[in-house]
N, CA, C and O atoms as a GROMACS GRO file, in nm:
protein
  572
    1MET      N    1  -6.055  -8.983   0.710
    1MET     CA    2  -5.977  -9.092   0.768
    1MET      C    3  -6.045  -9.182   0.867
    1MET      O    4  -6.101  -9.135   0.966
    2SER      N    5  -6.039  -9.315   0.840
    2SER     CA    6  -6.082  -9.392   0.943
    2SER      C    7  -5.976  -9.461   1.036
    2SER      O    8  -5.887  -9.534   0.992
    3ILE      N    9  -5.992  -9.436   1.143
    3ILE     CA   10  -5.880  -9.501   1.261
    3ILE      C   11  -5.938  -9.616   1.338
    3ILE      O   12  -6.045  -9.616   1.398
    4LEU      N   13  -5.854  -9.709   1.328
    4LEU     CA   14  -5.905  -9.822   1.440
    4LEU      C   15  -5.904  -9.766   1.560
    4LEU      O   16  -5.799  -9.710   1.591
    5HIS      N   17  -6.011  -9.765   1.654
    5HIS     CA   18  -6.043  -9.711   1.762
    5HIS      C   19  -5.971  -9.759   1.889
    5HIS      O   20  -5.981  -9.696   1.994
    6SER      N   21  -5.899  -9.870   1.878
    6SER     CA   22  -5.846  -9.953   1.980
    6SER      C   23  -5.738 -10.031   1.952
    6SER      O   24  -5.734 -10.082   1.840
    7ARG      N   25  -5.644 -10.054   2.033
    7ARG     CA   26  -5.547 -10.157   2.032
    7ARG      C   27  -5.613 -10.297   2.013
    7ARG      O   28  -5.570 -10.375   1.927
    8ARG      N   29  -5.708 -10.325   2.087
    8ARG     CA   30  -5.771 -10.450   2.076
    8ARG      C   31  -5.823 -10.475   1.930
    8ARG      O   32  -5.817 -10.587   1.879
    9ALA      N   33  -5.874 -10.368   1.865
    9ALA     CA   34  -5.927 -10.391   1.725
    9ALA      C   35  -5.811 -10.414   1.632
    9ALA      O   36  -5.820 -10.486   1.533
   10PHE      N   37  -5.699 -10.349   1.667
   10PHE     CA   38  -5.593 -10.361   1.569
   10PHE      C   39  -5.532 -10.512   1.590
   10PHE      O   40  -5.493 -10.580   1.495
   11ILE      N   41  -5.529 -10.549   1.710
   11ILE     CA   42  -5.487 -10.685   1.751
   11ILE      C   43  -5.562 -10.788   1.692
   11ILE      O   44  -5.512 -10.890   1.646
   12GLY      N   45  -5.698 -10.756   1.693
   12GLY     CA   46  -5.796 -10.861   1.640
   12GLY      C   47  -5.785 -10.850   1.472
   12GLY      O   48  -5.825 -10.948   1.408
   13LEU      N   49  -5.740 -10.753   1.412
   13LEU     CA   50  -5.728 -10.746   1.274
   13LEU      C   51  -5.614 -10.816   1.238
   13LEU      O   52  -5.623 -10.890   1.141
   14THR      N   53  -5.494 -10.806   1.305
   14THR     CA   54  -5.375 -10.872   1.266
   14THR      C   55  -5.398 -11.024   1.304
   14THR      O   56  -5.356 -11.110   1.226
   15ALA      N   57  -5.455 -11.056   1.402
   15ALA     CA   58  -5.472 -11.201   1.439
   15ALA      C   59  -5.561 -11.265   1.321
   15ALA      O   60  -5.535 -11.374   1.271
   16GLY      N   61  -5.669 -11.184   1.283
   16GLY     CA   62  -5.750 -11.235   1.165
   16GLY      C   63  -5.666 -11.257   1.042
   16GLY      O   64  -5.676 -11.355   0.968
   17ALA      N   65  -5.584 -11.162   1.027
   17ALA     CA   66  -5.498 -11.165   0.896
   17ALA      C   67  -5.406 -11.294   0.907
   17ALA      O   68  -5.403 -11.375   0.814
   18ALA      N   69  -5.336 -11.310   1.014
   18ALA     CA   70  -5.257 -11.429   1.037
   18ALA      C   71  -5.345 -11.557   1.012
   18ALA      O   72  -5.305 -11.645   0.936
   19ALA      N   73  -5.465 -11.566   1.077
   19ALA     CA   74  -5.546 -11.669   1.072
   19ALA      C   75  -5.572 -11.700   0.915
   19ALA      O   76  -5.570 -11.811   0.862
   20GLY      N   77  -5.598 -11.577   0.854
   20GLY     CA   78  -5.627 -11.601   0.707
   20GLY      C   79  -5.509 -11.640   0.612
   20GLY      O   80  -5.531 -11.687   0.500
   21LEU      N   81  -5.390 -11.620   0.657
   21LEU     CA   82  -5.276 -11.658   0.600
   21LEU      C   83  -5.263 -11.829   0.627
   21LEU      O   84  -5.227 -11.905   0.538
   22ALA      N   85  -5.293 -11.867   0.743
   22ALA     CA   86  -5.292 -12.016   0.774
   22ALA      C   87  -5.393 -12.087   0.687
   22ALA      O   88  -5.365 -12.195   0.636
   23THR      N   89  -5.520 -12.025   0.668
   23THR     CA   90  -5.634 -12.075   0.594
   23THR      C   91  -5.591 -12.090   0.465
   23THR      O   92  -5.624 -12.192   0.404
   24ALA      N   93  -5.520 -12.003   0.410
   24ALA     CA   94  -5.490 -11.978   0.275
   24ALA      C   95  -5.368 -12.064   0.249
   24ALA      O   96  -5.312 -12.058   0.139
   25GLY      N   97  -5.325 -12.143   0.346
   25GLY     CA   98  -5.202 -12.250   0.329
   25GLY      C   99  -5.075 -12.147   0.320
   25GLY      O  100  -4.980 -12.183   0.250
   26ILE      N  101  -5.068 -12.030   0.379
   26ILE     CA  102  -4.947 -11.953   0.380
   26ILE      C  103  -4.884 -11.945   0.524
   26ILE      O  104  -4.932 -11.880   0.616
   27SER      N  105  -4.768 -12.021   0.529
   27SER     CA  106  -4.724 -12.009   0.680
   27SER      C  107  -4.568 -11.964   0.683
   27SER      O  108  -4.515 -11.931   0.577
   28GLY      N  109  -4.503 -11.964   0.791
   28GLY     CA  110  -4.363 -11.910   0.769
   28GLY      C  111  -4.283 -11.994   0.681
   28GLY      O  112  -4.176 -11.946   0.643
   29THR      N  113  -4.319 -12.126   0.636
   29THR     CA  114  -4.238 -12.214   0.559
   29THR      C  115  -4.279 -12.204   0.413
   29THR      O  116  -4.222 -12.269   0.325
   30ALA      N  117  -4.380 -12.121   0.392
   30ALA     CA  118  -4.438 -12.122   0.252
   30ALA      C  119  -4.322 -12.061   0.160
   30ALA      O  120  -4.229 -11.989   0.197
   31ARG      N  121  -4.352 -12.110   0.018
   31ARG     CA  122  -4.253 -12.056  -0.074
   31ARG      C  123  -4.314 -11.917  -0.121
   31ARG      O  124  -4.430 -11.877  -0.110
   32ALA      N  125  -4.215 -11.860  -0.170
   32ALA     CA  126  -4.234 -11.722  -0.213
   32ALA      C  127  -4.358 -11.705  -0.319
   32ALA      O  128  -4.434 -11.608  -0.322
   33ALA      N  129  -4.363 -11.808  -0.396
   33ALA     CA  130  -4.459 -11.796  -0.493
   33ALA      C  131  -4.598 -11.813  -0.447
   33ALA      O  132  -4.690 -11.799  -0.528
   34GLU      N  133  -4.620 -11.841  -0.327
   34GLU     CA  134  -4.759 -11.868  -0.257
   34GLU      C  135  -4.798 -11.755  -0.195
   34GLU      O  136  -4.918 -11.733  -0.180
   35LEU      N  137  -4.698 -11.664  -0.147
   35LEU     CA  138  -4.716 -11.529  -0.079
   35LEU      C  139  -4.781 -11.427  -0.165
   35LEU      O  140  -4.754 -11.418  -0.285
   36PRO      N  141  -4.870 -11.347  -0.100
   36PRO     CA  142  -4.922 -11.226  -0.181
   36PRO      C  143  -4.801 -11.133  -0.240
   36PRO      O  144  -4.702 -11.122  -0.167
   37ARG      N  145  -4.800 -11.077  -0.342
   37ARG     CA  146  -4.684 -11.019  -0.401
   37ARG      C  147  -4.696 -10.864  -0.351
   37ARG      O  148  -4.797 -10.795  -0.348
   38ILE      N  149  -4.561 -10.830  -0.312
   38ILE     CA  150  -4.534 -10.696  -0.282
   38ILE      C  151  -4.476 -10.617  -0.397
   38ILE      O  152  -4.369 -10.657  -0.443
   39THR      N  153  -4.529 -10.515  -0.446
   39THR     CA  154  -4.483 -10.446  -0.553
   39THR      C  155  -4.437 -10.314  -0.516
   39THR      O  156  -4.497 -10.261  -0.422
   40PRO      N  157  -4.344 -10.250  -0.570
   40PRO     CA  158  -4.290 -10.107  -0.541
   40PRO      C  159  -4.399 -10.009  -0.603
   40PRO      O  160  -4.480 -10.046  -0.688
   41LEU      N  161  -4.394  -9.882  -0.551
   41LEU     CA  162  -4.490  -9.810  -0.598
   41LEU      C  163  -4.434  -9.651  -0.557
   41LEU      O  164  -4.385  -9.630  -0.446
   42ARG      N  165  -4.443  -9.570  -0.637
   42ARG     CA  166  -4.397  -9.422  -0.632
   42ARG      C  167  -4.535  -9.321  -0.608
   42ARG      O  168  -4.631  -9.326  -0.686
   43ILE      N  169  -4.532  -9.247  -0.513
   43ILE     CA  170  -4.636  -9.172  -0.476
   43ILE      C  171  -4.604  -9.031  -0.506
   43ILE      O  172  -4.510  -8.981  -0.443
   44ARG      N  173  -4.670  -8.958  -0.596
   44ARG     CA  174  -4.615  -8.827  -0.627
   44ARG      C  175  -4.710  -8.714  -0.546
   44ARG      O  176  -4.833  -8.712  -0.558
   45THR      N  177  -4.643  -8.631  -0.472
   45THR     CA  178  -4.703  -8.535  -0.397
   45THR      C  179  -4.634  -8.398  -0.428
   45THR      O  180  -4.525  -8.395  -0.486
   46ALA      N  181  -4.698  -8.290  -0.389
   46ALA     CA  182  -4.634  -8.168  -0.385
   46ALA      C  183  -4.503  -8.162  -0.309
   46ALA      O  184  -4.413  -8.095  -0.359
   47ALA      N  185  -4.481  -8.222  -0.198
   47ALA     CA  186  -4.360  -8.239  -0.136
   47ALA      C  187  -4.249  -8.311  -0.207
   47ALA      O  188  -4.130  -8.290  -0.181
   48GLY      N  189  -4.292  -8.400  -0.304
   48GLY     CA  190  -4.192  -8.492  -0.375
   48GLY      C  191  -4.259  -8.618  -0.403
   48GLY      O  192  -4.380  -8.642  -0.393
   49THR      N  193  -4.158  -8.703  -0.441
   49THR     CA  194  -4.231  -8.843  -0.476
   49THR      C  195  -4.184  -8.929  -0.359
   49THR      O  196  -4.066  -8.924  -0.323
   50PHE      N  197  -4.270  -9.005  -0.302
   50PHE     CA  198  -4.242  -9.096  -0.199
   50PHE      C  199  -4.226  -9.234  -0.251
   50PHE      O  200  -4.311  -9.274  -0.331
   51ASP      N  201  -4.123  -9.314  -0.214
   51ASP     CA  202  -4.114  -9.463  -0.243
   51ASP      C  203  -4.200  -9.535  -0.162
   51ASP      O  204  -4.216  -9.486  -0.050
   52ALA      N  205  -4.265  -9.648  -0.188
   52ALA     CA  206  -4.335  -9.716  -0.110
   52ALA      C  207  -4.348  -9.874  -0.171
   52ALA      O  208  -4.300  -9.906  -0.280
   53VAL      N  209  -4.410  -9.952  -0.093
   53VAL     CA  210  -4.441 -10.079  -0.128
   53VAL      C  211  -4.586 -10.116  -0.092
   53VAL      O  212  -4.637 -10.071   0.010
   54ALA      N  213  -4.649 -10.196  -0.174
   54ALA     CA  214  -4.784 -10.222  -0.153
   54ALA      C  215  -4.819 -10.364  -0.182
   54ALA      O  216  -4.736 -10.432  -0.243
   55ALA      N  217  -4.937 -10.417  -0.144
   55ALA     CA  218  -4.987 -10.539  -0.164
   55ALA      C  219  -5.135 -10.529  -0.165
   55ALA      O  220  -5.190 -10.429  -0.119
   56GLY      N  221  -5.202 -10.628  -0.217
   56GLY     CA  222  -5.333 -10.651  -0.207
   56GLY      C  223  -5.418 -10.596  -0.319
   56GLY      O  224  -5.364 -10.527  -0.407
   57PRO      N  225  -5.553 -10.622  -0.321
   57PRO     CA  226  -5.633 -10.591  -0.438
   57PRO      C  227  -5.657 -10.445  -0.437
   57PRO      O  228  -5.661 -10.382  -0.331
   58ARG      N  229  -5.672 -10.389  -0.551
   58ARG     CA  230  -5.683 -10.251  -0.587
   58ARG      C  231  -5.823 -10.181  -0.513
   58ARG      O  232  -5.830 -10.065  -0.473
   59HIS      N  233  -5.917 -10.272  -0.508
   59HIS     CA  234  -6.047 -10.238  -0.450
   59HIS      C  235  -6.078 -10.286  -0.313
   59HIS      O  236  -6.193 -10.288  -0.268
   60GLY      N  237  -5.967 -10.325  -0.246
   60GLY     CA  238  -5.979 -10.369  -0.100
   60GLY      C  239  -5.975 -10.238   0.006
   60GLY      O  240  -5.940 -10.124  -0.022
   61ARG      N  241  -6.015 -10.284   0.121
   61ARG     CA  242  -6.006 -10.170   0.211
   61ARG      C  243  -5.858 -10.125   0.246
   61ARG      O  244  -5.766 -10.200   0.277
   62LYS      N  245  -5.853  -9.992   0.238
   62LYS     CA  246  -5.720  -9.917   0.234
   62LYS      C  247  -5.658  -9.917   0.371
   62LYS      O  248  -5.726  -9.886   0.469
   63VAL      N  249  -5.529  -9.952   0.380
   63VAL     CA  250  -5.457  -9.921   0.500
   63VAL      C  251  -5.303  -9.886   0.461
   63VAL      O  252  -5.230  -9.946   0.382
   64LEU      N  253  -5.277  -9.772   0.541
   64LEU     CA  254  -5.152  -9.700   0.526
   64LEU      C  255  -5.065  -9.737   0.639
   64LEU      O  256  -5.110  -9.722   0.752
   65LEU      N  257  -4.939  -9.787   0.621
   65LEU     CA  258  -4.864  -9.825   0.729
   65LEU      C  259  -4.736  -9.747   0.742
   65LEU      O  260  -4.648  -9.758   0.656
   66LEU      N  261  -4.723  -9.663   0.857
   66LEU     CA  262  -4.612  -9.582   0.870
   66LEU      C  263  -4.488  -9.643   0.947
   66LEU      O  264  -4.510  -9.695   1.057
   67HIS      N  265  -4.376  -9.639   0.903
   67HIS     CA  266  -4.257  -9.704   0.961
   67HIS      C  267  -4.213  -9.609   1.075
   67HIS      O  268  -4.253  -9.493   1.089
   68GLY      N  269  -4.123  -9.675   1.155
   68GLY     CA  270  -4.053  -9.612   1.277
   68GLY      C  271  -3.923  -9.545   1.232
   68GLY      O  272  -3.886  -9.547   1.114
   69PHE      N  273  -3.861  -9.489   1.324
   69PHE     CA  274  -3.724  -9.421   1.318
   69PHE      C  275  -3.626  -9.535   1.256
   69PHE      O  276  -3.614  -9.651   1.294
   70SER      N  277  -3.568  -9.477   1.163
   70SER     CA  278  -3.447  -9.528   1.116
   70SER      C  279  -3.480  -9.681   1.045
   70SER      O  280  -3.401  -9.776   1.044
   71GLU      N  281  -3.612  -9.678   0.988
   71GLU     CA  282  -3.665  -9.786   0.910
   71GLU      C  283  -3.717  -9.741   0.774
   71GLU      O  284  -3.689  -9.629   0.729
   72ALA      N  285  -3.785  -9.820   0.714
   72ALA     CA  286  -3.843  -9.793   0.572
   72ALA      C  287  -3.956  -9.882   0.576
   72ALA      O  288  -3.971  -9.971   0.658
   73GLY      N  289  -4.047  -9.848   0.466
   73GLY     CA  290  -4.176  -9.918   0.446
   73GLY      C  291  -4.171 -10.058   0.434
   73GLY      O  292  -4.273 -10.120   0.464
   74ILE      N  293  -4.051 -10.132   0.386
   74ILE     CA  294  -4.041 -10.256   0.373
   74ILE      C  295  -4.034 -10.332   0.516
   74ILE      O  296  -4.048 -10.454   0.526
   75GLU      N  297  -4.016 -10.263   0.602
   75GLU     CA  298  -4.039 -10.314   0.737
   75GLU      C  299  -4.160 -10.374   0.772
   75GLU      O  300  -4.160 -10.461   0.859
   76TRP      N  301  -4.255 -10.343   0.720
   76TRP     CA  302  -4.397 -10.392   0.717
   76TRP      C  303  -4.424 -10.501   0.616
   76TRP      O  304  -4.538 -10.516   0.574
   77GLU      N  305  -4.332 -10.574   0.576
   77GLU     CA  306  -4.330 -10.666   0.485
   77GLU      C  307  -4.421 -10.781   0.500
   77GLU      O  308  -4.494 -10.816   0.408
   78HIS      N  309  -4.416 -10.850   0.634
   78HIS     CA  310  -4.516 -10.952   0.682
   78HIS      C  311  -4.652 -10.896   0.702
   78HIS      O  312  -4.748 -10.966   0.668
   79GLN      N  313  -4.673 -10.766   0.760
   79GLN     CA  314  -4.798 -10.722   0.750
   79GLN      C  315  -4.868 -10.704   0.635
   79GLN      O  316  -4.985 -10.741   0.624
   80LEU      N  317  -4.790 -10.636   0.527
   80LEU     CA  318  -4.838 -10.626   0.389
   80LEU      C  319  -4.894 -10.759   0.329
   80LEU      O  320  -4.998 -10.767   0.263
   81ARG      N  321  -4.811 -10.865   0.362
   81ARG     CA  322  -4.869 -10.996   0.308
   81ARG      C  323  -4.997 -11.042   0.368
   81ARG      O  324  -5.093 -11.082   0.302
   82ALA      N  325  -4.990 -11.034   0.498
   82ALA     CA  326  -5.100 -11.076   0.584
   82ALA      C  327  -5.233 -11.016   0.543
   82ALA      O  328  -5.336 -11.078   0.519
   83LEU      N  329  -5.212 -10.861   0.537
   83LEU     CA  330  -5.342 -10.787   0.498
   83LEU      C  331  -5.376 -10.811   0.357
   83LEU      O  332  -5.495 -10.802   0.328
   84ALA      N  333  -5.294 -10.841   0.264
   84ALA     CA  334  -5.327 -10.866   0.134
   84ALA      C  335  -5.391 -10.994   0.127
   84ALA      O  336  -5.486 -10.996   0.048
   85ALA      N  337  -5.366 -11.100   0.186
   85ALA     CA  338  -5.415 -11.218   0.196
   85ALA      C  339  -5.581 -11.223   0.242
   85ALA      O  340  -5.668 -11.303   0.208
   86ARG      N  341  -5.588 -11.115   0.326
   86ARG     CA  342  -5.735 -11.099   0.375
   86ARG      C  343  -5.816 -10.975   0.299
   86ARG      O  344  -5.909 -10.913   0.350
   87GLY      N  345  -5.767 -10.953   0.180
   87GLY     CA  346  -5.834 -10.860   0.093
   87GLY      C  347  -5.817 -10.718   0.092
   87GLY      O  348  -5.886 -10.648   0.018
   88TYR      N  349  -5.711 -10.658   0.185
   88TYR     CA  350  -5.696 -10.542   0.202
   88TYR      C  351  -5.600 -10.492   0.114
   88TYR      O  352  -5.512 -10.571   0.082
   89GLN      N  353  -5.595 -10.367   0.064
   89GLN     CA  354  -5.498 -10.289  -0.011
   89GLN      C  355  -5.405 -10.229   0.089
   89GLN      O  356  -5.454 -10.142   0.161
   90ALA      N  357  -5.283 -10.260   0.106
   90ALA     CA  358  -5.200 -10.205   0.206
   90ALA      C  359  -5.076 -10.134   0.150
   90ALA      O  360  -5.003 -10.195   0.072
   91VAL      N  361  -5.049 -10.015   0.184
   91VAL     CA  362  -4.929  -9.938   0.141
   91VAL      C  363  -4.849  -9.891   0.247
   91VAL      O  364  -4.898  -9.836   0.346
   92ALA      N  365  -4.720  -9.910   0.232
   92ALA     CA  366  -4.618  -9.867   0.331
   92ALA      C  367  -4.519  -9.794   0.256
   92ALA      O  368  -4.442  -9.851   0.178
   93PRO      N  369  -4.517  -9.644   0.280
   93PRO     CA  370  -4.421  -9.558   0.211
   93PRO      C  371  -4.317  -9.549   0.298
   93PRO      O  372  -4.325  -9.582   0.417
   94ASP      N  373  -4.200  -9.497   0.235
   94ASP     CA  374  -4.081  -9.457   0.302
   94ASP      C  375  -4.105  -9.307   0.337
   94ASP      O  376  -4.106  -9.228   0.242
   95GLN      N  377  -4.122  -9.262   0.453
   95GLN     CA  378  -4.156  -9.135   0.489
   95GLN      C  379  -4.062  -9.015   0.461
   95GLN      O  380  -3.950  -9.033   0.412
   96ARG      N  381  -4.101  -8.913   0.488
   96ARG     CA  382  -3.991  -8.788   0.444
   96ARG      C  383  -3.862  -8.807   0.526
   96ARG      O  384  -3.864  -8.844   0.644
   97GLY      N  385  -3.758  -8.780   0.462
   97GLY     CA  386  -3.631  -8.825   0.487
   97GLY      C  387  -3.583  -8.940   0.456
   97GLY      O  388  -3.460  -8.945   0.446
   98TYR      N  389  -3.653  -9.054   0.436
   98TYR     CA  390  -3.625  -9.171   0.400
   98TYR      C  391  -3.651  -9.213   0.244
   98TYR      O  392  -3.591  -9.310   0.199
   99SER      N  393  -3.730  -9.148   0.172
   99SER     CA  394  -3.763  -9.154   0.033
   99SER      C  395  -3.672  -9.054  -0.012
   99SER      O  396  -3.672  -8.944   0.042
  100PRO      N  397  -3.571  -9.090  -0.133
  100PRO     CA  398  -3.500  -9.024  -0.205
  100PRO      C  399  -3.563  -8.893  -0.272
  100PRO      O  400  -3.495  -8.796  -0.305
  101GLY      N  401  -3.676  -8.901  -0.283
  101GLY     CA  402  -3.750  -8.780  -0.365
  101GLY      C  403  -3.806  -8.685  -0.266
  101GLY      O  404  -3.853  -8.578  -0.305
  102VAL      N  405  -3.805  -8.720  -0.130
  102VAL     CA  406  -3.850  -8.625  -0.022
  102VAL      C  407  -3.756  -8.608   0.084
  102VAL      O  408  -3.784  -8.656   0.194
  103ARG      N  409  -3.634  -8.539   0.065
  103ARG     CA  410  -3.541  -8.520   0.156
  103ARG      C  411  -3.510  -8.368   0.167
  103ARG      O  412  -3.401  -8.325   0.128
  104PRO      N  413  -3.598  -8.290   0.217
  104PRO     CA  414  -3.572  -8.141   0.219
  104PRO      C  415  -3.463  -8.116   0.315
  104PRO      O  416  -3.429  -8.193   0.405
  105ALA      N  417  -3.404  -7.986   0.283
  105ALA     CA  418  -3.297  -7.928   0.381
  105ALA      C  419  -3.360  -7.874   0.488
  105ALA      O  420  -3.476  -7.833   0.484
  106GLY      N  421  -3.277  -7.869   0.600
  106GLY     CA  422  -3.326  -7.778   0.713
  106GLY      C  423  -3.408  -7.853   0.798
  106GLY      O  424  -3.506  -7.908   0.747
  107ILE      N  425  -3.384  -7.866   0.929
  107ILE     CA  426  -3.459  -7.936   1.036
  107ILE      C  427  -3.601  -7.902   1.042
  107ILE      O  428  -3.690  -7.979   1.076
  108GLU      N  429  -3.617  -7.761   0.999
  108GLU     CA  430  -3.783  -7.714   1.006
  108GLU      C  431  -3.871  -7.802   0.921
  108GLU      O  432  -3.992  -7.808   0.939
  109ALA      N  433  -3.805  -7.872   0.824
  109ALA     CA  434  -3.883  -7.938   0.717
  109ALA      C  435  -3.931  -8.080   0.776
  109ALA      O  436  -4.010  -8.153   0.715
  110TYR      N  437  -3.878  -8.109   0.894
  110TYR     CA  438  -3.925  -8.235   0.938
  110TYR      C  439  -3.997  -8.241   1.070
  110TYR      O  440  -3.987  -8.332   1.153
  111ARG      N  441  -4.084  -8.110   1.082
  111ARG     CA  442  -4.164  -8.109   1.205
  111ARG      C  443  -4.281  -8.205   1.178
  111ARG      O  444  -4.300  -8.253   1.066
  112LEU      N  445  -4.358  -8.231   1.281
  112LEU     CA  446  -4.470  -8.329   1.273
  112LEU      C  447  -4.580  -8.285   1.195
  112LEU      O  448  -4.654  -8.369   1.145
  113ASP      N  449  -4.599  -8.168   1.179
  113ASP     CA  450  -4.700  -8.126   1.092
  113ASP      C  451  -4.670  -8.143   0.940
  113ASP      O  452  -4.762  -8.156   0.859
  114HIS      N  453  -4.541  -8.142   0.906
  114HIS     CA  454  -4.520  -8.175   0.772
  114HIS      C  455  -4.528  -8.317   0.754
  114HIS      O  456  -4.557  -8.354   0.640
  115ALA      N  457  -4.506  -8.410   0.846
  115ALA     CA  458  -4.521  -8.542   0.826
  115ALA      C  459  -4.678  -8.583   0.816
  115ALA      O  460  -4.717  -8.675   0.744
  116VAL      N  461  -4.755  -8.510   0.890
  116VAL     CA  462  -4.902  -8.535   0.882
  116VAL      C  463  -4.948  -8.491   0.750
  116VAL      O  464  -5.028  -8.562   0.688
  117GLN      N  465  -4.903  -8.374   0.700
  117GLN     CA  466  -4.956  -8.330   0.566
  117GLN      C  467  -4.900  -8.404   0.463
  117GLN      O  468  -4.949  -8.393   0.351
  118ASP      N  469  -4.789  -8.490   0.484
  118ASP     CA  470  -4.740  -8.587   0.386
  118ASP      C  471  -4.845  -8.704   0.359
  118ASP      O  472  -4.872  -8.752   0.249
  119VAL      N  473  -4.902  -8.745   0.491
  119VAL     CA  474  -4.993  -8.861   0.489
  119VAL      C  475  -5.103  -8.819   0.416
  119VAL      O  476  -5.149  -8.896   0.332
  120ARG      N  477  -5.152  -8.713   0.434
  120ARG     CA  478  -5.286  -8.667   0.367
  120ARG      C  479  -5.255  -8.638   0.225
  120ARG      O  480  -5.342  -8.665   0.143
  121ALA      N  481  -5.151  -8.591   0.186
  121ALA     CA  482  -5.106  -8.586   0.031
  121ALA      C  483  -5.090  -8.726  -0.025
  121ALA      O  484  -5.131  -8.752  -0.138
  122MET      N  485  -5.033  -8.815   0.049
  122MET     CA  486  -5.021  -8.946  -0.013
  122MET      C  487  -5.147  -9.005  -0.038
  122MET      O  488  -5.174  -9.060  -0.145
  123ALA      N  489  -5.239  -8.994   0.075
  123ALA     CA  490  -5.381  -9.048   0.053
  123ALA      C  491  -5.452  -8.995  -0.068
  123ALA      O  492  -5.513  -9.068  -0.146
  124ASP      N  493  -5.442  -8.868  -0.080
  124ASP     CA  494  -5.496  -8.801  -0.202
  124ASP      C  495  -5.443  -8.845  -0.329
  124ASP      O  496  -5.513  -8.865  -0.428
  125ALA      N  497  -5.305  -8.860  -0.323
  125ALA     CA  498  -5.251  -8.907  -0.453
  125ALA      C  499  -5.286  -9.035  -0.485
  125ALA      O  500  -5.297  -9.067  -0.604
  126LEU      N  501  -5.309  -9.122  -0.384
  126LEU     CA  502  -5.359  -9.262  -0.407
  126LEU      C  503  -5.504  -9.278  -0.436
  126LEU      O  504  -5.548  -9.385  -0.479
  127GLY      N  505  -5.591  -9.159  -0.412
  127GLY     CA  506  -5.732  -9.172  -0.435
  127GLY      C  507  -5.813  -9.224  -0.321
  127GLY      O  508  -5.927  -9.268  -0.338
  128TRP      N  509  -5.749  -9.218  -0.195
  128TRP     CA  510  -5.809  -9.267  -0.090
  128TRP      C  511  -5.874  -9.156  -0.010
  128TRP      O  512  -5.806  -9.065   0.037
  129GLY      N  513  -6.010  -9.165   0.006
  129GLY     CA  514  -6.082  -9.048   0.080
  129GLY      C  515  -6.097  -9.121   0.222
  129GLY      O  516  -6.118  -9.052   0.321
  130ARG      N  517  -6.085  -9.261   0.233
  130ARG     CA  518  -6.106  -9.314   0.377
  130ARG      C  519  -6.005  -9.442   0.380
  130ARG      O  520  -5.990  -9.525   0.290
  131PHE      N  521  -5.943  -9.436   0.499
  131PHE     CA  522  -5.848  -9.543   0.506
  131PHE      C  523  -5.809  -9.584   0.650
  131PHE      O  524  -5.843  -9.503   0.736
  132ASP      N  525  -5.756  -9.674   0.684
  132ASP     CA  526  -5.710  -9.706   0.803
  132ASP      C  527  -5.548  -9.685   0.824
  132ASP      O  528  -5.471  -9.729   0.739
  133LEU      N  529  -5.501  -9.616   0.943
  133LEU     CA  530  -5.374  -9.571   0.956
  133LEU      C  531  -5.305  -9.634   1.068
  133LEU      O  532  -5.337  -9.623   1.186
  134VAL      N  533  -5.202  -9.707   1.018
  134VAL     CA  534  -5.134  -9.774   1.122
  134VAL      C  535  -4.983  -9.727   1.136
  134VAL      O  536  -4.913  -9.712   1.036
  135GLY      N  537  -4.934  -9.705   1.267
  135GLY     CA  538  -4.783  -9.660   1.261
  135GLY      C  539  -4.710  -9.725   1.380
  135GLY      O  540  -4.768  -9.770   1.479
  136HIS      N  541  -4.583  -9.724   1.360
  136HIS     CA  542  -4.488  -9.788   1.470
  136HIS      C  543  -4.389  -9.673   1.490
  136HIS      O  544  -4.350  -9.599   1.400
  137ASP      N  545  -4.356  -9.669   1.612
  137ASP     CA  546  -4.245  -9.565   1.658
  137ASP      C  547  -4.270  -9.434   1.618
  137ASP      O  548  -4.368  -9.376   1.665
  138TRP      N  549  -4.200  -9.380   1.541
  138TRP     CA  550  -4.211  -9.250   1.472
  138TRP      C  551  -4.347  -9.237   1.392
  138TRP      O  552  -4.422  -9.139   1.395
  139GLY      N  553  -4.366  -9.348   1.320
  139GLY     CA  554  -4.491  -9.347   1.235
  139GLY      C  555  -4.600  -9.351   1.321
  139GLY      O  556  -4.699  -9.299   1.270
  140ALA      N  557  -4.620  -9.398   1.449
  140ALA     CA  558  -4.715  -9.388   1.537
  140ALA      C  559  -4.752  -9.234   1.581
  140ALA      O  560  -4.867  -9.192   1.594
  141ALA      N  561  -4.644  -9.165   1.599
  141ALA     CA  562  -4.649  -9.030   1.639
  141ALA      C  563  -4.731  -8.946   1.507
  141ALA      O  564  -4.818  -8.862   1.526
  142VAL      N  565  -4.690  -8.984   1.393
  142VAL     CA  566  -4.736  -8.923   1.278
  142VAL      C  567  -4.914  -8.955   1.269
  142VAL      O  568  -5.006  -8.875   1.250
  143ALA      N  569  -4.916  -9.096   1.290
  143ALA     CA  570  -5.049  -9.129   1.282
  143ALA      C  571  -5.140  -9.069   1.374
  143ALA      O  572  -5.260  -9.097   1.369
   0.00000   0.00000   0.00000
């Protein structure tokens, strides 16, 4: 796994992505037809099937975005589009407990180590040996 080594590097990445959107003529007032497309995705793992949303070219640099507590992958909509516009392949899954196909019974099934295993299993299912990992709130703890 490749991890951005500093907050500054991530800020630079997102600022660059935003600049790329502006350069591509995509702004807050752009029509939906001009925005990079977000597509639904199902990621099958041994733990179950995770629902996700994805954007960007299949051969672009890989980025996995992990949502926070009481959210879902679609919370990353703007970042998915910005990253896709810059050539990244970005995927934002609904994590354990949020994906209908991965809602195990019992509180023990929601320990941090299970969530980390889920990330590794999703990366394997996607065929990703190397990727950038970004998290918000609970997703940051998992990342």
